N, C-alpha and C positions, 0 to 999 in steps of 0.2 A: 232495542236491538233485535228482539225476537220478531217484531213486526217487519223490520228491515230484512232479516234473514229469510223470512217466509215469502217476501214479495217476489223474488225471481222464480221460486217454485210455483207460486200461484200463476205467474205469467206463463210459465212453460205448460202448466196443466191446461190453461185456457187455449193456448196456441196449438198444442199437439194432442191433448186428451190424456187423462190420467192413466187409462188402460194402456195406451201406447208407451208411455214412460215407464210404467211398471213392467211391461213385457221386455223393454230394453234392459232394465235392471236385471230381470230374470235371466236373460241370455248371457249377461256378463257374469253373474254370480253362480249360475247353475251349468255353465258350459261343460265342465269336466264330466258331470254325470251323463250328459247327452252323448259324449264321445264313447263312453263305455257301453251305453245302452244301444247305440247304433251298431256296434260290433256284435252284440248279443242278438239284436234283431236280424242282422244279415245271416248269422249262423243258424238261427232258428228257421228262417225262410228256406235256406238251403236244405236243412235236415228234413223239414216237413214236406217240402216239394219232392224230395227224393223218395219218400215213403208213400206218396200218393200215386194211384194208378193214372190219374189225370187231374189237372187243376180245374176247378169248377168254372164253367163258362155260361154266360147268359147275357141278356140285354142289361139287367141290373144285378149287381152284387150287393146284398145287404149284409153288413158286418156287425156282428153282435159280440162285444167283449163281455166276459163273465168271470166271476170269482165267488164261489161258495154261496150261490143263490139258486139252488136247484129248482125249486117250485116257481120262483119268479122267472127264471130262464125259460122253463117250459112254456109258460104263458106268453112270454115275449116271442119265442120261436113260433108258436102257433099263430100269433097275430101277424107275423111276417109271412108265414106260409099261406095264410088265408087272404092275402091281398088279391084284388081283382086282376092285377097284372100277374100273369102266370109265368112269363119269361124272365124268371129270376132265380138266383141261387142265394141261399142263406148260409153265410160263413160264420160259424161260432168259434171263437178263439178263447180258450180258458187260460187264465193267468196262473198256471202251474198248480192248481188245486185238485185237478181231476174232473172229468166230465160225468155228469149224471146221465141216466137213461133219457134219451131224446126220441121224438117221433121218428118213425120209419118213413122217410120221404126221400126220393132220389134227388130232390133239390137241396137237401141239407148236407152240408160238409162241415164236420166238427173236428177240431184239433186241440191239443193241449200243449202249452209251452213246457220246456224242460225244467224250468224253475219259475218261482214267483218273481215278477219284476216290480210290482207295486206302481207301475206307470201305465195308465190307461192308453196313452198315445202309442206306446210301443205295441201293446196288444192289438189295437185297432190297425196299426200299420201292417202287422203280419197278415191280418185278414185281407187288407187291400192288396198286398203283394202276392198272396196265394190265389187270387181270383183273376178272372179275365172277363171284362164287361165294358160296355160303353159308358154306363152310369154306375155310381156307387152311392148307397144309402147307409145310414147308421142308426142303430137302435141299441140302447142300454138294456141290460138284463132285468131291470126293474120297471121298465116302461112298456107301453103298448101302443100299437097303431090302430087307427080305424081302417076298415077294409079298403077304403079308397085313397089311402095315403099316397101310394106310388102312382096310382092312376092320375091323381090331380097334379102331382109333381111332374110327371112325364108329359102331361098335356101342355104344361107351361114350357118345359124344356124343348119340346119338339115342335113348338109353334113356329111359324115363319119369323125370322129375326128373334128367335127365343134366346134366353140367357144361357149362361154356362152352368149356373147353379141356382137353386131355389130353396126356400125354407117356408114351411107352412106354419100355422098358428099352433100354440100349445094350450091344451086344456089342462090346467094345473089342479091336481087333486090332493087333498089332505089325506093323512093315513086312514081316516075313517070312511073314505070314499066320497066325501062331499067335495063339491067344486070350490076351489079357492078363487080362481079367475081364469080368464083367457088372455094369454100373452100373444098379441098380434101387432107387430110394429113394422111398418114399411121400411125397406132397406135404405139406409143413408150412411155412407161410410164415415162421414164426419161425425154424425151422431153416435155411431158405433165406437168411436174413439173415446167417448165420454160415458156411454151406457152399455152395460152387458146384457143385451137382449138376444144374443145369438146362441143357439143350442143345436148341436149336431143331430139330436134325435129327430129334428124336423128338416134336416138338410139333405138334399139329393143333388148330386153334381156330376158333370161330365168328367170322366177320368182324364187327368192330365198329370204332368210331373209335379204340379203344385199341390196335388191332392194327397197330402200326407200330414200326419199329426206331429206336433212338437214332441221331442224325446226328452225334454227336461224333466227332472224328477221333482214334480210339484206336490208338496205336502198340502193338506187341506187349507192351510193358511196362505198359500201362495196364490196370488191373483195377478192377472186373469187366468181363467181355466183353459184347458186345451181346446175346448169347443170354440171359444171366442177367437183364439189365436188362429185356428185353421180357417174359419170363414173370413176373418179380417184379412189374413194374408192372401187367401185365394182371390178375394175381391180386388186385390191390387192390380191384377192383369186380366181378370175375368169378370163378366157381368153377373151380378147376383140380384135376384128379385124376390119379393115376398108374395106368397100365395095366401090370401087372408081367409083360409078355411081351417078350422081346428081339426086336425087329423091325428094328433098325438095326445095320448093320455099320459101325462107326466106326473109322477109321484113326487110330492114335495114333503120330505121329512128329514130329520137329522141323519138318517142312515143312507140317504140317496142323493140329496142335493149336492153336498160336497163329500162324495164317497171316499172313505179311507181305504185305499188299495193296499192291504198289508198281508204279509204271509201268515 
């Protein structure tokens, strides 16, 4: 009987991909949390926009979500500000813990939410909505970019018949600083339904209505993650390509790979 019961599930996984099916389940089970968080996000965007002299504007807006990682955040911000592409703003959004001292740079715009949400997607969405730019990039507070990250991404995006979004390769590092591997997988939407190789630290995309994160309250056990959901959904109506150059230094450890966003 168990083999018979498993047969339809296995057929569905092969036909649609386990990540797609798991995300459908998430949307059904976690929908109530998304409605509450959407209202909070809207209220925070209104509040923070009202207190700003002007919303940050540039060719590229880099959104960095953070929560209680002051030293790592400063390193991430510096790697973003040190990009060879100068026409950018770096938008830091703190998830209600309070901002540490950050570099004095006119391209840096930092805000703190009124309370901790524990939902990375909401924090990033506030950063997207508080900025004005043609392109948007994302960096977590415990990862770093090589200086040419945005340059390589924009070269692909602005090429004739270029895509709407690109992602570069990840150089994955262990906590002691040694290299684990380089994750570099050409984009294939069908393959992405079965494999989670998409990460927004490497993703740079044209700003459209589709460029927003899921607001579902995902605990560390909930799969897939917000990164996969964003890129997979964005690729439904937008062209996405891979740039096979390792421009992201991605820290792999229990405290960063599946970050627990808690108060």
